[in-house]
MARLODO-923493 format. One record per residue: x, y, z of N, C-alpha, C in turn. Coordinates in pm, whole numbers, plus 50000, padded with zeros to 5 digits. Atoms other than C-alpha are relative to their C-alpha. Layout:
N
X	Y	Z	X	Y	Z	X	Y	Z;
...
//
This chain:
357
50054	50066	50114	09985	49191	59756	50118	50023	49901;
49882	49982	50120	10273	49104	59477	49927	49925	49888;
50040	50016	50060	10141	49083	59175	50061	49927	49842;
49919	50049	50070	10439	49024	58907	50106	49959	50114;
49899	50039	49931	10758	48893	59017	50070	50153	49987;
49979	49857	49998	10947	49214	59161	50064	50053	49900;
49898	49969	50112	11171	49246	58845	49889	50052	49907;
50100	49920	50070	10855	49297	58644	49913	50090	49990;
50078	49893	49958	10676	49495	58854	50048	50137	49973;
49938	49907	50026	10943	49743	58823	50018	50049	49854;
50021	49969	50157	10963	49715	58440	49898	50032	49951;
50135	49976	50017	10598	49741	58433	49993	50150	50003;
49993	49861	49958	10610	50091	58604	50083	50078	49897;
49881	49950	50115	10901	50186	58376	49932	50033	49866;
50053	49986	50095	10742	50117	58111	49883	50106	49952;
50120	49932	49996	10402	50249	58157	50037	50200	50039;
49951	49830	49987	10572	50592	58310	50071	50084	49869;
49920	49929	50108	10804	50641	58032	49926	50037	49885;
50107	49971	50126	10512	50593	57748	49905	50119	50029;
50069	49885	49985	10297	50838	57951	50059	50134	49995;
49925	49884	49988	10564	51103	57987	50032	50046	49848;
49971	49993	50130	10647	51089	57616	49874	50027	49908;
50092	50006	50088	10293	51052	57487	49854	50072	50018;
50130	49933	49985	10050	51211	57691	49941	50132	49945;
50051	49933	50063	09797	51432	57581	49991	50141	50072;
49973	49875	49916	09841	51799	57643	49854	50076	50043;
50120	49957	49946	09538	51895	57865	50038	50128	50112;
49971	49872	49918	09506	52236	58059	50018	49979	50130;
49975	50044	49832	09501	52077	58423	50134	49908	50009;
49878	50034	49983	09828	51898	58337	50139	50098	49965;
49895	49889	49994	09995	52227	58309	50022	50067	50133;
49961	49934	49886	09975	52300	58656	49977	49879	50137;
49989	50080	49902	10039	52148	59011	49871	50047	50101;
50119	49937	49893	09732	52359	59193	49895	49883	50017;
50115	50103	49971	09519	52111	59380	49882	50038	49982;
50109	49974	50010	09234	52305	59343	49962	49998	49850;
49988	50017	50156	09269	52317	58953	49954	49854	49986;
50002	50115	50021	09309	51976	58955	49867	49912	50038;
50096	50041	49958	09023	51915	59183	49877	50002	49905;
50091	49971	50093	08796	52105	58941	50001	49898	49905;
50030	50082	50160	08888	51905	58613	49956	49870	50052;
50043	50141	49967	08849	51564	58818	49853	49997	50016;
50163	49996	49973	08485	51662	58907	49952	49994	49874;
50064	49973	50127	08427	51770	58551	50016	49900	49936;
49993	50094	50095	08559	51478	58385	49914	49837	50037;
50097	50146	49965	08351	51220	58594	49865	49997	49883;
50094	49987	50114	08128	51078	58300	49964	50115	49908;
49994	49881	50095	08223	51350	58079	50127	49988	49905;
49874	50013	50072	08447	51335	57749	50088	50105	50027;
49877	49910	50001	08793	51517	57764	49947	50145	49922;
50034	49863	50071	08696	51753	57478	49879	50076	50058;
50105	49904	49942	08378	51858	57640	50054	50077	50092;
49946	49927	49875	08557	51940	57943	50042	50107	50006;
49865	49864	49996	08835	52176	57838	49947	50127	49986;
50044	49905	50006	08644	52461	57736	49902	50046	50150;
50059	49983	49900	08414	52432	58046	50101	50022	50141;
49871	49981	49888	08739	52392	58278	50067	50136	49996;
49922	49873	50030	08901	52698	58134	49894	50125	50028;
50112	49869	49939	08563	52955	58174	50012	49978	50142;
50050	50037	49876	08511	52774	58509	50138	50079	50071;
49886	49945	49950	08869	52868	58609	50051	50169	50017;
49981	49859	50051	08885	53208	58476	49911	50079	50074;
50143	49926	49911	08527	53297	58657	50057	49957	50142;
49980	50034	49867	08663	53125	58988	50173	49951	50015;
49905	50043	49983	09016	53131	59005	50080	49963	50146;
49931	50040	49877	09083	53079	59359	49847	49926	50080;
50094	50116	49914	08903	52832	59639	49929	50126	50031;
50088	49905	49960	08774	53169	59808	49901	50036	49886;
50062	49961	50073	08627	53294	59482	49883	49925	50004;
50111	50105	50011	08422	52961	59438	49915	50007	50119;
50077	50026	49898	08319	52938	59798	49914	50132	50015;
50096	49853	49991	08173	53328	59773	49914	49995	49914;
50074	49969	50117	08011	53273	59461	49847	49948	50043;
50139	50053	49992	07626	53247	59444	49979	49892	49929;
50051	50118	50060	07507	52916	59366	49952	50007	49851;
50072	49951	50123	07315	53030	59079	50101	50038	49882;
49887	49960	50098	07622	53160	58906	50093	49896	49986;
49923	50134	49997	07816	52852	58975	49920	49903	49899;
50062	50087	50087	07549	52642	58805	49984	50042	49848;
49986	49968	50135	07533	52887	58499	50155	49956	49954;
49835	50061	50052	07917	52807	58454	50005	49861	49986;
49970	50148	50064	07841	52444	58438	49890	49956	49910;
50131	50017	50077	07520	52481	58239	50050	49923	49850;
49974	50069	50124	07531	52199	57964	50072	49894	50014;
49885	50094	49991	07798	51998	58140	49914	49858	50086;
50095	50101	49963	07536	51788	58285	50027	49942	50152;
49991	50046	49858	07514	51599	58651	50045	50129	50078;
49981	49888	49917	07469	51939	58816	50048	49983	50160;
49998	50062	49859	07472	51772	59154	50188	50028	50040;
49837	49958	50005	07900	51802	59080	49995	50122	50035;
49954	49869	49960	07887	52153	59091	49924	50042	50126;
50064	49963	49868	07679	52188	59392	50110	49947	50125;
49925	50101	49894	07901	51928	59595	50139	50072	49976;
49805	49975	49997	08271	52077	59451	49941	50156	50069;
49998	49898	49929	08126	52422	59598	50000	49984	50141;
50013	50039	49823	08006	52282	59932	50139	49950	50048;
49876	50082	49968	08357	52075	59931	50093	50134	50033;
49888	49862	50020	08568	52424	59851	49956	50083	50127;
50009	49923	49870	08388	52587	60131	50017	49955	50107;
49909	50065	49873	08479	52338	60395	50143	50027	49976;
49831	49948	50000	08843	52389	60289	50013	50129	50041;
49996	49882	49940	08796	52747	60325	49982	50022	50150;
50062	49937	49881	08619	52763	60640	50066	49897	50153;
49953	50110	49883	08751	52420	60830	50170	49992	49979;
49835	50032	50023	09117	52396	60656	50087	50126	49937;
49919	49866	50016	09218	52762	60641	50022	50025	49850;
49985	49985	50150	09193	52735	60244	50115	49938	49938;
49873	50099	50006	09459	52448	60238	49920	49843	49983;
50064	50143	50034	09309	52127	60081	50091	49898	50055;
49921	50105	49907	09395	51832	60323	50116	49887	49894;
49915	50067	50092	09676	51633	60177	50040	49834	50079;
50000	50129	49960	09581	51294	60351	49861	49939	49951;
50116	50027	50076	09316	51066	60213	49861	49990	50116;
50106	50005	49884	09116	51054	60589	49931	50149	49997;
50093	49861	49991	09042	51427	60585	49957	50059	49871;
50035	49951	50130	09007	51493	60212	49873	49952	49973;
50132	50060	50013	08746	51228	60199	49876	50042	50062;
50086	49969	49923	08550	51383	60438	49927	50117	49919;
50048	49892	50087	08486	51689	60197	49873	49953	49911;
50119	50029	50068	08144	51713	60026	50038	49924	49885;
49983	50004	50155	08142	51537	59691	50128	49926	49975;
49874	50042	50027	08502	51381	59716	49992	49873	50041;
50019	50159	49949	08470	50973	59701	50135	49983	49953;
49849	50073	49997	08789	50735	59684	50082	50064	49874;
49916	49933	50120	08862	50847	59325	50065	50113	50007;
49943	49874	49985	08890	51174	59364	50073	50070	50077;
49922	49993	49875	09049	51178	59690	50127	49961	49937;
49868	50041	50085	09324	50982	59496	50066	50046	49907;
49936	49929	50106	09366	51179	59207	50062	50113	50042;
49958	49853	49957	09399	51516	59378	50145	49965	50076;
49916	50022	49918	09631	51340	59636	50129	49979	49908;
49890	50045	50069	09847	51164	59396	50065	50103	49883;
49974	49924	50094	09849	51426	59098	50084	50141	50072;
49970	49848	49964	09884	51758	59284	50115	49987	50132;
49905	50016	49890	10065	51644	59612	50092	49884	50006;
49902	50101	50023	10251	51334	59481	49996	49899	50131;
49995	50050	49894	10128	51120	59762	49952	49848	49924;
50056	50111	50076	10080	50748	59638	49912	49911	50067;
50135	50055	49976	09735	50669	59658	49933	49978	49883;
50053	50032	50117	09520	50481	59443	49880	50093	49950;
50083	49906	50032	09288	50666	59217	49937	49882	49872;
50036	50117	50074	09076	50370	59049	49876	50052	49959;
50144	49982	50024	08808	50475	58798	49965	49876	49848;
50054	50104	50057	08652	50269	58500	50122	49977	49893;
49904	50019	50081	08945	50325	58280	50118	49906	50043;
49922	50062	49944	09179	50184	58526	49973	49881	50022;
50048	50151	49978	08966	49878	58598	50037	49921	49880;
50021	50071	50133	08961	49799	58233	50130	49947	49976;
49871	50059	50009	09349	49804	58203	50038	49917	50119;
49923	50131	49871	09443	49616	58523	49938	49866	49987;
50102	50112	50027	09147	49375	58437	50095	49895	49888;
49935	50059	50109	09347	49271	58109	50143	49982	50060;
49876	50046	49953	09678	49322	58231	50000	49855	50109;
49975	50082	49913	09634	49091	58506	49882	49881	50020;
50114	50073	50034	09336	48877	58379	49903	49988	50149;
50092	49997	49892	09093	48972	58663	49860	49981	49972;
50103	50015	50042	08774	48838	58597	49867	50034	50068;
50089	49977	49950	08590	48981	58868	49881	50115	49944;
50097	49918	50060	08227	49170	58789	50052	50154	50037;
49979	49843	49933	08355	49564	58807	49850	50066	50007;
50121	49923	49956	07979	49655	58841	49971	49968	50126;
50030	50043	49860	07982	49522	59192	50097	50093	50067;
49905	49922	49935	08112	49773	59435	50153	49937	50053;
49863	50063	49914	08344	49531	59618	50136	49964	49910;
49859	50017	50132	08561	49469	59283	50082	50113	50029;
49934	49857	50020	08644	49835	59302	50134	50010	50133;
49907	49984	49903	08815	49780	59637	50123	49872	49977;
49885	50059	50048	09012	49488	59487	50092	50056	49911;
49914	49903	50105	09137	49715	59222	50119	50107	50086;
49928	49925	49909	09234	49947	59465	50124	49938	50076;
49939	50102	49975	09404	49699	59632	50170	49963	49898;
49904	50017	50087	09589	49640	59318	50092	50105	49981;
49918	49909	50015	09690	49951	59254	50121	50071	50111;
49892	49908	49915	09851	50057	59567	50140	49877	50043;
49896	50071	49975	10054	49728	59554	50113	50036	49875;
49906	49984	50131	10177	49824	59175	50061	50139	50022;
49960	49841	50025	10227	50217	59246	50125	50029	50000;
49878	49950	49969	10514	50384	59186	50010	50113	50114;
50017	49922	49890	10599	50548	59520	50108	50141	49954;
49916	49918	50047	10836	50776	59350	49939	50113	49910;
50111	49915	50076	10598	50917	59096	49873	49929	49975;
50135	50057	49998	10264	50820	59175	49898	50096	49930;
50107	49926	50144	10092	51106	58946	50032	49973	49889;
49978	50064	50102	10263	50970	58657	49939	49866	49960;
50047	50157	49986	10173	50611	58740	49814	49996	50018;
50153	49948	50019	09793	50733	58808	49941	50016	49873;
50083	49937	50102	09756	50939	58513	50054	49926	49852;
50000	50090	50155	09937	50670	58272	49901	49898	49982;
50116	50106	50015	09697	50379	58372	49868	50075	49940;
50130	49955	50066	09386	50641	58295	50017	50047	49854;
49956	49940	50147	09566	50788	57983	49981	49869	49894;
49982	50113	50096	09634	50431	57862	49833	49923	49983;
50151	50064	50027	09246	50325	57910	49928	50100	49918;
50100	49924	50072	09128	50633	57752	50078	50026	49859;
49955	49973	50154	09344	50628	57427	50023	49889	49930;
49937	50106	50043	09498	50266	57387	49878	49860	50060;
50066	50136	49951	09319	50001	57612	49869	50043	50023;
50147	49961	50033	08964	50112	57497	49931	49888	50019;
50097	50128	50041	08672	49871	57481	50057	49915	49909;
49932	50047	50096	08804	49797	57161	50146	50011	49978;
49857	49944	49984	09207	49792	57243	50075	50029	49880;
49904	49998	50096	09458	49895	57027	50158	49928	50037;
49872	50084	49905	09711	49642	57167	50133	49992	49915;
49901	49956	50068	09949	49686	56890	50108	50123	50001;
49934	49868	49956	10038	50036	57018	49993	49993	50142;
49989	49991	49843	10034	49936	57393	50139	49983	50051;
49862	50018	49934	10363	50004	57585	49996	49895	50104;
50000	50089	49901	10265	49738	57835	49933	49862	49953;
50055	50114	50027	10151	49450	57635	50072	49900	50008;
49917	50152	49973	10434	49198	57706	49957	49976	50121;
50067	50014	49841	10292	49233	58075	49883	49964	49986;
50183	50023	50002	09899	49160	57962	49969	49856	50006;
50034	50130	50020	09786	48811	58031	49877	49997	49936;
50079	50043	50118	09485	48858	57823	50041	50041	49889;
49936	50012	50135	09679	48977	57544	50059	49894	49958;
49937	50142	50025	09895	48684	57570	49924	49892	49967;
50109	50082	50051	09563	48483	57554	49899	49992	49933;
50130	49957	50078	09371	48654	57325	49855	50038	50028;
50145	49961	49933	09102	48767	57566	50021	50133	50039;
50025	49881	49965	09147	49117	57560	49861	50065	49979;
50129	49923	50001	08821	49212	57443	49868	49930	50057;
50100	50053	49887	08640	48974	57696	49966	50046	50135;
49947	49904	49906	08770	49172	57965	49971	50169	49979;
50023	50062	49888	08668	49369	58184	49845	49941	49985;
50149	50089	49951	08351	49129	58324	49914	50100	50047;
50096	49887	49942	08067	49408	58374	49862	49935	49971;
50141	50026	50021	07695	49282	58423	49915	50122	49973;
50086	49894	50076	07429	49491	58256	49922	50037	50108;
50110	49940	49889	07215	49733	58432	49873	49982	49964;
50137	50040	50019	06834	49684	58477	50009	50102	49877;
50039	49913	50068	06628	49851	58232	49964	50119	50029;
50046	49863	49959	06611	50210	58213	49834	50085	49984;
50119	49954	49951	06306	50381	58311	49959	50087	49869;
50029	49895	50076	06116	50623	58030	49871	50069	50032;
50115	49914	49959	05931	50907	58111	49948	50078	49914;
50055	49923	50120	05722	51102	57855	49969	50176	50089;
49997	49852	49929	05742	51488	57958	49956	50103	49895;
50052	49888	50061	05561	51777	57838	50054	50132	50043;
49947	49882	49984	05728	52111	57811	49914	50132	49937;
50044	49908	50072	05573	52455	57774	50044	50131	49993;
49922	49877	49977	05734	52759	57677	49868	50137	49969;
50124	49905	50004	05436	53026	57755	50047	50163	50010;
49941	49869	50024	05486	53376	57657	49864	50104	50040;
50140	49915	49995	05246	53688	57776	50008	50114	49929;
49993	49911	50159	05163	53991	57605	50096	50088	50019;
49879	49915	49969	05471	54165	57732	50104	49937	49910;
49875	50080	50062	05678	53915	57549	50087	49918	50079;
49899	50055	49911	05821	53770	57847	49930	49829	50010;
50002	50177	49996	05858	53388	57915	49963	49944	50138;
50045	50034	49902	05712	53192	58196	50085	49892	50045;
49890	50073	49970	06006	53007	58395	49964	49973	50136;
49981	50074	49846	06012	52789	58710	50108	49949	50040;
49895	50038	49976	06277	52678	58915	49969	49869	50104;
50026	50152	49937	06323	52287	59014	50026	49994	50151;
49984	50002	49864	06318	52184	59365	50153	49979	50062;
49877	50015	49951	06629	52201	59573	50060	49877	50002;
49946	50130	50014	06683	51833	59591	49915	49958	49885;
50043	50086	50127	06639	51583	59309	50062	49994	49885;
49912	49985	50123	06715	51547	58969	49984	50184	49952;
49998	49869	50084	06840	51883	58792	49981	50103	50142;
50000	49931	49886	06817	52033	59151	50018	50166	49992;
49981	49849	50035	06765	52423	59130	49996	50052	49860;
49987	49955	50109	06798	52454	58759	49849	50078	49978;
50141	49957	50042	06534	52660	58585	49966	49954	49875;
50046	50086	50097	06319	52539	58339	49869	50069	49948;
50147	49976	50023	05987	52617	58125	49921	49894	50046;
50043	50099	49914	05713	52471	58316	49962	49833	49950;
50004	50130	50054	05714	52087	58278	49910	49901	50072;
50080	50118	49939	05469	51783	58361	50020	49876	49924;
50005	50115	50060	05475	51432	58291	49875	49980	49916;
50123	50033	50063	05235	51332	58025	49882	49944	50031;
50133	50063	49971	04898	51261	58038	49874	50017	49901;
50112	50022	50095	04557	51211	57855	49911	50134	49986;
50068	49906	49991	04432	51543	57942	50045	50107	49822;
49951	49888	50103	04408	51823	57643	50144	50076	50059;
49875	49939	49970	04714	52024	57636	49955	50153	50068;
50066	49919	49946	04494	52335	57739	49961	49958	50160;
50078	50085	49876	04330	52158	58040	50154	49987	50093;
49904	50027	49941	04694	52053	58133	50085	50135	50071;
49954	49852	49972	04823	52420	58135	49927	50045	50100;
50082	49977	49927	04529	52519	58337	49992	49950	50166;
49999	50086	49874	04549	52244	58581	50113	50035	50077;
49866	50018	49924	04906	52255	58656	50051	50153	50044;
49934	49874	50003	05003	52631	58607	49903	50102	50009;
50108	49902	49966	04659	52820	58659	50010	50100	49902;
50020	49921	50100	04654	52967	58353	49959	49957	49832;
50081	50028	50118	04454	53000	58041	50084	50064	49904;
49892	49964	50087	04654	52997	57709	49905	50021	49862;
50077	49990	50128	04541	53075	57338	50059	49832	49929;
49951	50128	50075	04669	52839	57059	50124	49956	50062;
49901	50055	49952	04923	52596	57191	50090	49943	49846;
49939	50018	50101	05195	52536	56906	50124	49888	50004;
49878	50074	49991	05425	52229	56876	50121	50080	49952;
49900	49954	50034	05775	52338	56901	50118	49888	49963;
49932	50077	50002	05998	52045	56929	50021	49855	50072;
49999	50115	49930	06045	51670	57026	50160	49949	50002;
49889	50057	49965	06344	51485	57159	50028	49920	50108;
49974	50066	49870	06487	51225	57402	50125	50039	50064;
49884	49979	49960	06733	51304	57645	50010	49902	50120;
49946	50131	49929	06915	51029	57864	50070	50065	50096;
49893	49998	49894	07014	51048	58204	50038	49864	50009;
49940	50130	49974	07196	50786	58385	49926	49914	50052;
50076	50078	49949	06905	50642	58551	49853	49994	49940;
50130	49964	50101	06599	50745	58298	50008	50069	49891;
50060	49918	50145	06493	50880	57962	49857	50089	50032;
50119	49920	50032	06286	51179	57898	49957	49984	49866;
50020	49958	50126	06116	51177	57596	49883	50114	50005;
50059	49890	50007	06020	51522	57569	49914	50063	49878;
50087	49916	50090	05731	51730	57384	50005	50131	50042;
49994	49873	49940	05752	52101	57410	49902	50074	49885;
50066	49930	50065	05525	52352	57302	50001	50129	50019;
50002	49886	49995	05481	52717	57245	49868	50063	50013;
50137	49924	49962	05163	52929	57398	50013	50143	50053;
50034	49853	49939	05050	53269	57469	49900	50009	50115;
50119	49977	49897	04825	53380	57783	50033	50140	50007;
50019	49903	49923	04670	53696	57897	49998	50030	50146;
50023	49998	49859	04711	53603	58235	50127	50034	50085;
49904	49947	49948	04924	53736	58503	50075	49871	50089;
49912	50133	49955	05195	53493	58664	49939	49974	50163;
50055	50073	49857	05079	53246	58935	50104	50011	50078;
49911	50040	49873	05253	53196	59276	50125	49926	49971;
49891	50088	49979	05595	53065	59255	50055	49989	49852;
49955	50032	50139	05645	53084	58872	50016	50147	49972;
49955	49881	50042	05791	53401	58702	49992	50027	49842;
49956	49967	50112	05767	53565	58389	50116	50098	49954;
49857	49911	49994	06100	53701	58277	50037	50032	49832;
49954	49970	50162	06252	53857	57956	50096	49908	49971;
49929	50066	50024	06441	53699	57722	50159	49986	50022;
49842	49961	49936	06783	53845	57841	49996	49916	50128;
50017	50051	49869	06690	53717	58189	49966	49843	49996;
50001	50163	50012	06596	53363	58046	50152	49969	49978;
49876	50034	50051	06921	53352	57884	50096	49996	50133;
49901	49991	49904	07113	53431	58190	49985	49916	50112;
50026	50137	49897	06959	53137	58414	50076	49890	49967;
49939	50127	50049	07130	52820	58461	49852	49907	49969;
50087	50078	50083	06932	52576	58235	50078	49831	49975;
49918	50140	50066	07001	52196	58190	50001	49970	49824;
49994	50021	50140	07052	52063	57846	49846	49991	49925;
50139	49997	50069	06693	51977	57750	49925	50129	50014;
50064	49825	49961	06571	52366	57873	50098	50038	49890;
49934	49931	50086	06852	52465	57655	49986	49988	49845;
50064	50030	50149	06727	52267	57348	49883	50103	49953;
50112	49921	50032	06410	52408	57381	49989	50146	49994;
49966	49862	50016	06523	52749	57475	50066	50042	49830;
49912	49974	50109	06746	52730	57137	49878	50012	49889;
50149	50018	50075	06404	52652	56943	49939	50146	49977;
50103	49869	49983	06212	52949	57087	50105	50100	49949;
49935	49925	50069	06511	53172	56991	49997	50017	49845;
49984	50050	50146	06524	53039	56637	49847	50064	49931;
50117	49988	50070	06154	53130	56577	49907	50115	50052;
50102	49933	49922	05979	53304	56836	50019	50148	50065;
49927	49837	49978	06210	53621	56952	50096	50042	49886;
49922	49956	50036	06437	53833	56835	50132	49994	50044;
49892	50044	49940	06778	53736	56904	50085	50118	50084;
49943	49898	49929	06891	54080	57000	49919	50023	50143;
50065	49959	49861	06654	54077	57282	50063	49904	50107;
49947	50082	49910	06860	53811	57456	50128	50033	50058;
//
C-alpha cells in the first residue's frame, strides 16, 4: 500500500520523528527499554490519562521490579497496587500474561507478534507497542490517537467504531512505518494525537500539517468518523457500611468473574422498594439498628452507570456465612474499587478515628 509519493512518505516520517524526538513529554516509561516496564505502562495507559498513570506506574514497578516478582505475587496484593486505577481485569490479565512469560518463555518476553499475542491480555495494540518500543520491531500499534491522526492526514472516512476499520489503519501504519526507528514513529503518532491532533486540533502547531489532507480542505474537525454508542444502562445501587459492637465493618468480596471481579466492598444490592432494614435482613441476614444516609454519587463504567446511595448502620448480630467483619486497618488494606473507596473515605471522615486505619 502506497499512501504518499515515495518522497513524501520519507519526508512525512522525518518530520514526525524529528518533532517527536525534540518535543516528546518526559515520561518515566520513556526512560527505559525494559520490555516488562513498557508492557506495564501500555496496559495502565489503556483508557486512562497519562497524569493519572504516572504515580501508579512508579509504585507498581517499585513493588514488582521484575517479571518474577509480579508472577509470584498474591493477586490481592496486585489489585491493591491497582486500586483506584479502574478496569481491574487489566491487572489480572497482566499478571496472568507475565506468569506465562515466566513459565513458558523462561522469563523472556517474546519478540514477535505471533507469540506475544498469545499472552493473556495482550491484544494487537499492546503487542505492537511493546515490539516496536522495546525491541525496535516495525509493527503497528494502533490506538484511538493514531486513528484520529491518520484519518485526518489521509482523509480516511471509515467509521473507526467498526472493528474492521482498525485493520485498515493497521495496514496504513505498516505501509508508512519507519523501518529503522519504529519506536519513535509509533510513539510520534501517539504523542501527536495526545497533544496536538486532539479532538479539537491545534493545527498551527502541527509538525506534519503540510501532509494533512483534512487540514488543506478545512475538514480536520469532521474526522475521524465515529458512530455513537447505544444508550448506557443506569443501575440504582444501595451500599451498606455496617458496623458491629466491636467497631468492625462488614465486607464482602465480589465474584471471581464479571464486573470488579475479586474486589472488596461494603455489601451492595440493586435498589428495590423494600425498606432499608428489610433489604439488609433479606440479603445479608442481619438485623440493624438505625440506618443513616452517608453519601450519594454516580459512577460511570464503560458500559453502565451506577447511581449509588450509601448508608451506615450498626448491628449486634454475628457475621453471616461468606461475609466478614474487619477492623478499619484490615478494610484499609483490602483492594477496593473507586466507588467503595469513596464510601470508605466518608466512613473514615465521620465514623471512625483515623488512627485506627
